[in-house]
C-alpha positions as CSV (number, residue, x, y, z in Angstrom):
1,M,-16.0,1.4,-25.6
2,L,-13.9,1.9,-22.5
3,N,-10.5,0.3,-22.3
4,R,-9.2,-1.4,-19.1
5,K,-7.4,1.7,-17.7
6,Q,-10.4,4.0,-18.2
7,Y,-12.7,1.4,-16.6
8,L,-10.5,1.0,-13.6
9,L,-10.2,4.8,-13.1
10,I,-13.9,5.3,-13.3
11,M,-14.6,2.4,-10.9
12,M,-12.1,3.8,-8.4
13,A,-13.7,7.3,-8.6
14,I,-17.2,5.8,-8.1
15,I,-16.1,3.8,-5.1
16,C,-14.4,6.8,-3.5
17,L,-17.4,9.0,-4.0
18,G,-19.6,6.2,-2.5
19,L,-17.4,5.8,0.5
20,C,-17.5,9.5,1.3
21,A,-21.2,9.0,2.2
22,F,-20.2,7.0,5.3
23,G,-18.2,9.7,7.1
24,S,-19.4,8.5,10.6
25,L,-17.2,5.4,10.1
26,E,-13.9,7.3,10.1
27,A,-10.8,6.3,12.0
28,K,-10.5,8.1,15.3
29,D,-7.5,9.6,17.1
30,G,-5.2,7.1,18.7
31,R,-2.9,4.2,18.0
32,Y,-3.6,1.2,15.8
33,L,-1.9,-2.1,15.2
34,G,-2.6,-3.6,11.8
35,F,-2.1,-6.9,10.0
36,G,-2.6,-7.3,6.3
37,G,-1.6,-8.4,2.8
38,R,-0.4,-6.6,-0.3
39,R,-0.8,-7.8,-3.9
40,H,2.3,-6.9,-5.9
41,V,2.8,-6.4,-9.7
42,N,5.6,-6.6,-12.1
43,H,6.4,-2.9,-12.6
44,S,6.9,-1.6,-16.1
45,E,9.6,0.9,-15.0
46,F,10.8,-0.2,-11.6
47,L,13.1,-3.2,-12.4
48,E,15.0,-3.4,-9.1
49,L,12.1,-5.2,-7.4
50,P,11.7,-8.9,-8.0
51,F,7.9,-9.1,-7.7
52,G,5.8,-10.5,-10.4
53,D,2.0,-10.1,-11.0
54,D,0.0,-11.4,-8.1
55,D,2.9,-12.0,-5.7
56,M,1.7,-11.4,-2.1
57,S,3.4,-9.9,0.9
58,Y,2.2,-9.8,4.4
59,F,2.7,-7.0,6.8
60,I,2.4,-5.7,10.3
61,A,1.9,-1.9,10.8
62,Y,1.8,0.6,13.7
63,E,-0.3,3.7,13.1
64,L,-0.5,6.9,15.1
65,H,-3.6,9.0,14.2
66,D,-4.7,12.5,15.0
67,L,-7.7,14.4,13.6
68,S,-6.3,15.2,10.2
69,G,-3.7,12.5,9.4
70,L,-1.5,9.6,10.5
71,W,2.0,8.2,10.5
72,R,2.3,4.5,9.7
73,I,5.4,2.4,10.2
74,A,5.2,-1.1,8.6
75,L,7.2,-4.2,7.8
76,N,6.3,-6.2,4.7
77,Y,7.5,-9.8,4.3
78,T,7.3,-11.7,1.0
79,S,8.3,-15.4,1.2
80,S,7.4,-16.6,-2.2
81,I,8.2,-14.9,-5.5
82,E,6.5,-16.4,-8.6
83,A,8.7,-14.5,-11.1
84,T,11.9,-16.1,-9.9
85,D,13.0,-19.1,-7.9
86,S,16.3,-17.5,-6.9
87,V,14.8,-15.1,-4.3
88,D,14.4,-16.6,-0.8
89,Y,12.5,-13.6,0.7
90,V,12.0,-9.9,0.7
91,L,11.7,-7.6,3.8
92,T,10.4,-4.1,3.1
93,P,10.2,-1.6,5.9
94,E,8.2,1.5,5.1
95,V,7.1,4.8,6.7
96,D,4.0,6.6,5.4
97,L,2.5,10.0,6.1
98,L,-1.2,10.3,5.2
99,V,-3.9,12.9,5.5
100,K,-7.4,11.8,6.1
101,D,-10.9,13.1,5.6
102,K,-13.7,11.0,7.0
103,M,-13.1,7.5,5.6
104,L,-10.6,8.4,2.9
105,M,-6.8,8.7,3.3
106,G,-4.1,9.8,0.9
107,G,-0.4,10.3,1.2
108,V,3.1,9.3,0.4
109,G,5.4,6.6,1.7
110,M,9.1,5.8,1.7
111,L,10.3,2.2,1.3
112,K,13.5,0.2,1.0
113,S,13.6,-3.5,0.4
114,Y,16.0,-6.1,1.6
115,I,16.2,-8.9,-1.0
116,K,17.7,-12.2,0.0
117,D,18.5,-14.6,-2.8
118,E,20.4,-17.8,-3.3
119,I,23.8,-16.1,-3.8
120,S,23.7,-12.8,-1.9
121,S,21.5,-10.3,-0.1
122,D,21.3,-6.5,-0.6
123,W,19.1,-3.5,0.0
124,T,17.4,-1.7,-2.9
125,T,17.7,2.0,-3.3
126,T,15.0,4.0,-1.5
127,Y,11.8,4.2,-3.4
128,W,8.4,5.9,-2.9
129,Q,4.7,5.2,-3.0
130,L,1.6,7.3,-3.5
131,I,-1.3,6.0,-1.4
132,L,-5.1,6.2,-1.7
133,A,-7.0,4.2,0.9
134,A,-10.4,3.9,2.7
135,N,-11.2,2.9,6.3
136,F,-14.3,0.9,7.2
137,G,-15.3,0.9,10.8
138,M,-16.3,-2.6,11.9
139,S,-16.6,-1.7,15.6
140,Q,-15.4,0.9,18.1
141,S,-11.9,-0.6,18.0
142,V,-11.6,-2.6,14.8
143,M,-11.1,-1.1,11.3
144,L,-10.7,-2.5,7.8
145,D,-8.4,-0.6,5.4
146,V,-8.3,-1.1,1.7
147,G,-5.9,0.8,-0.5
148,A,-4.1,1.3,-3.8
149,Y,-0.4,2.0,-4.0
150,Y,1.6,3.5,-6.9
151,L,5.4,2.8,-6.5
152,F,8.0,4.8,-8.2
153,E,11.8,5.3,-8.0
154,E,12.3,9.0,-8.6
155,W,10.1,12.0,-8.0
156,K,10.8,13.4,-11.5
157,K,9.2,10.2,-13.0
158,V,6.0,10.2,-10.9
159,D,4.1,11.5,-13.9
160,E,4.8,8.3,-15.8
161,F,1.8,6.8,-14.1
162,D,0.5,3.4,-15.4
163,V,-2.6,1.9,-14.0
164,D,-1.1,-1.6,-14.5
165,D,1.6,-0.6,-11.9
166,L,-0.9,-0.2,-9.1
167,E,-0.6,-2.5,-6.1
168,Y,-3.5,-3.2,-3.7
169,A,-3.6,-4.0,0.0
170,A,-6.0,-4.7,2.8
171,S,-5.5,-4.8,6.5
172,L,-7.4,-5.3,9.7
173,K,-6.3,-2.9,12.4
174,F,-7.1,-2.7,16.1
175,S,-7.0,0.4,18.3
176,F,-5.3,0.3,21.7
């Protein structure tokens, strides 16, 4: 019998392999403006972030694509934190560098969150994310992205991977 982690990894692998069959729907060169949402989790190791399971943030992103990769600059906004009532909001700017092959993308991102609570406000230390995502072409100028994100504080701890620490996001992006 498969446990939850094994089941999730197998399902992610099957989905990724299935998506590779639709290479004609890949993102093209150019610029994209995206709007989306991200589902956060209560991280087992990363205690500086106030997020609980199923907290949502919303973001706007600018992407610059070429044939083999892209740069993404985004701003995430979280207005409601279920895990605590003392946090008013969280703003998280991020910059990501991804490589892409047909529909699939993978890469790394750098983030830093501004946490405003009832008493004070402060920036977190810089933290990182590994990204695996897929693009679905809806038309010549509209794409749907879905992705999984693994956040971590230090590069020497990236091997302490826990499937329960994965965050998920989806966005609709428009070329211009």
